[in-house]
C-alpha positions in Angstrom: 0.1 0.0 0.0 1.4 3.4 -1.0 1.4 5.8 2.1 -0.3 9.0 2.0 2.0 12.0 1.9 0.9 15.4 3.4 1.6 18.1 0.8 0.4 21.1 2.5 -1.7 22.3 5.5 -3.9 25.4 5.8 -5.6 26.9 8.8 -9.3 27.6 8.6 -10.2 31.2 9.5 -12.4 31.0 12.5 -12.0 27.2 12.9 -9.9 25.3 15.5 -8.4 22.7 13.0 -6.5 23.0 9.7 -7.1 21.5 6.3 -4.6 18.9 4.9 -3.9 18.1 1.2 -2.6 14.6 0.9 -1.4 12.6 -2.1 -1.0 8.7 -2.6 0.1 7.9 -6.1 -2.4 9.7 -8.4 -5.0 10.1 -5.6 -5.5 13.3 -3.8 -7.6 13.9 -0.6 -8.5 16.9 1.4 -8.9 16.2 5.1 -10.0 18.0 8.2 -8.3 16.2 11.1 -9.0 12.5 10.2 -12.2 13.4 8.4 -11.9 13.1 4.6 -13.8 16.0 3.0 -13.1 15.3 -0.6 -11.2 12.6 -2.6 -10.1 13.0 -6.2 -11.6 9.6 -7.0 -15.1 10.5 -6.0 -16.5 13.6 -7.8 -20.0 12.5 -8.7 -22.1 14.3 -6.1 -20.0 17.5 -6.4 -20.5 17.6 -10.2 -24.3 16.7 -9.6 -24.6 19.9 -7.5 -24.0 21.9 -10.6 -25.8 19.7 -13.3 -29.0 19.3 -11.3 -29.1 23.1 -10.7 -28.6 23.8 -14.4 -31.3 21.3 -15.3 -33.7 23.0 -12.8 -32.9 26.5 -14.1 -32.9 25.8 -17.8 -31.5 28.3 -20.2 -31.1 31.8 -18.8 -29.4 34.7 -20.6 -26.6 36.3 -18.8 -27.0 33.9 -15.8 -25.0 34.7 -12.7 -24.1 32.0 -10.2 -22.5 32.1 -6.8 -20.6 29.0 -5.7 -19.5 28.7 -2.0 -16.5 26.4 -1.6 -13.9 25.3 -4.2 -12.9 21.9 -2.9 -11.1 20.2 -5.9 -13.0 22.2 -8.4 -15.5 19.5 -9.5 -18.6 21.6 -8.9 -17.0 24.7 -10.7 -15.9 22.6 -13.6 -19.4 21.1 -14.1 -21.0 24.5 -13.8 -18.8 26.0 -16.5 -19.6 23.1 -18.8 -23.3 23.6 -18.4 -23.3 27.4 -18.7 -23.1 29.4 -21.9 -20.1 31.8 -22.7 -22.0 34.9 -21.5 -22.7 33.5 -18.0 -20.7 34.5 -15.0 -19.8 32.6 -11.7 -18.6 34.2 -8.5 -16.6 31.7 -6.6 -16.1 32.3 -2.9 -13.4 30.3 -1.0 -12.7 31.0 2.5 -9.2 29.4 2.7 -6.6 30.9 0.3 -4.5 27.8 0.1 -7.4 25.8 -1.4 -7.3 28.2 -4.4 -3.6 27.7 -4.6 -4.1 24.0 -4.7 -6.6 24.3 -7.3 -4.1 26.2 -9.5 -1.3 23.9 -8.6 -1.4 20.2 -7.8 -5.1 19.8 -8.4 -5.5 21.9 -11.5 -5.9 18.9 -13.6 -9.2 17.8 -11.9 -11.0 21.0 -12.8 -9.2 21.3 -16.3 -7.9 24.6 -15.2 -11.4 25.9 -14.2 -10.0 28.9 -12.2 -8.4 30.2 -15.4 -11.8 30.5 -17.1 -12.8 34.1 -17.9 -16.3 33.6 -16.6 -15.0 32.9 -13.1 -14.5 35.6 -10.5 -12.7 33.7 -7.7 -12.5 35.5 -4.4 -11.0 34.7 -1.1 -14.2 35.5 0.9 -16.9 34.2 3.2 -19.8 33.3 1.0 -22.1 34.3 3.7 -21.1 37.8 3.4 -21.6 37.7 -0.4 -25.0 36.3 0.1 -26.1 39.0 2.5 -24.7 41.7 0.3 -26.7 40.5 -2.7 -30.2 41.5 -3.5 -31.7 39.5 -6.5 -28.2 39.2 -7.7 -27.9 35.4 -8.5 -29.7 32.9 -10.5 -28.3 30.2 -8.5 -26.4 29.8 -5.2 -24.5 26.5 -4.6 -23.2 25.7 -1.2 -20.5 23.0 -0.4 -18.7 24.6 2.4 -19.2 21.9 4.9 -20.2 18.3 5.5 -23.9 19.4 5.4 -26.1 22.0 7.0 -24.1 22.0 10.2 -20.7 23.5 11.0 -18.2 20.8 10.9 -15.3 22.8 9.6 -16.2 25.9 11.7 -19.2 26.7 13.7 -19.7 30.1 11.9 -21.0 28.0 8.9 -24.2 27.3 10.8 -25.5 30.9 10.1 -25.8 29.8 6.3 -28.5 27.2 7.2 -30.5 28.9 9.9 -33.6 30.9 9.3 -31.8 34.1 9.1 -29.3 32.6 6.6 -31.9 31.1 4.5 -33.9 34.3 4.3 -30.7 36.2 3.1 -30.2 33.4 0.4 -33.8 33.8 -0.7 -33.4 37.6 -1.1 -30.1 37.2 -2.9 -31.8 35.0 -5.7 -33.6 36.2 -8.6 -37.3 35.0 -8.9 -37.2 31.3 -9.9 -33.6 31.1 -8.8 -32.2 28.1 -7.0 -30.3 27.5 -3.7 -28.5 24.2 -4.0 -26.9 22.6 -0.9 -24.6 19.7 -0.8 -24.5 17.3 2.2 -22.9 14.0 3.1 -26.2 13.0 4.8 -30.0 13.7 4.9 -31.3 16.1 7.4 -35.1 16.2 7.6 -35.1 19.3 9.9 -33.2 21.3 7.2 -35.7 20.2 4.6 -38.5 21.6 6.8 -36.5 24.7 7.4 -36.2 25.4 3.7 -39.8 24.9 3.3 -40.6 27.4 6.1 -38.2 30.0 4.5 -40.4 30.1 1.4 -38.7 27.8 -0.9 -40.1 25.0 -3.0 -37.8 22.1 -2.0 -36.7 19.0 -3.8 -34.3 16.6 -1.9 -32.1 14.3 -4.3 -29.9 11.4 -3.2 -26.8 11.0 -5.4 -23.8 8.8 -5.3 -20.4 10.0 -4.2 -18.9 8.5 -7.4 -20.6 8.6 -10.7 -22.1 5.3 -10.1 -20.7 4.0 -6.8 -19.9 5.2 -3.3 -21.8 6.5 -0.5 -25.1 8.3 -1.2 -25.1 12.0 -0.6 -27.8 14.5 -0.4 -28.5 17.6 -2.5 -31.3 20.1 -1.8 -32.7 22.1 -4.7 -34.7 25.0 -3.2 -36.4 27.3 -5.6 -37.4 30.8 -4.9 -40.9 31.1 -6.3 -41.4 33.6 -9.2 -44.1 35.4 -7.3 
């Protein structure tokens, strides 16, 4: 068995732990402590976060998406592949090193997505961008934690409480979609989305394209009226 090699570590602002980037042969892993957050061999559910959103929205001229969390770039790559040339994506990543990894050892996994002219990559807390927006986005995609709870840092909880969901709804254009990735189901979060005025669909997807653990994606649509 080839051992894992730690390539880099990066502190999480406002968190107690650090992210680690590890490599084993051609395989890469991003871990928080001993919890694996992402593996380069399993990209299916991260890609589905974008493709399901694009399918729900349909064709929209001059679409603007906000993606919270870069990871290994699978969601960003899938979004770029689904969107037309005139679309724009604001990418918010809290940990600067994650973007460095995306431009360096992990660049091939996103096919250099960060170099795409449609991408505005920012070192920023996505919660701040959501609260600053007013009907600014056609879609908001969140993959900043292991689900609607603050695993990487407790401050992420504010994205998923009633106040955070109200801010997300206000930041979406009519008919816009809030898409949330999670490693597990959360019935209470489904109910909270509904109470916040969204029309909600909960979808189970595989971690890999046809295998692996089953993850959860919520597609929460802001009504057109």
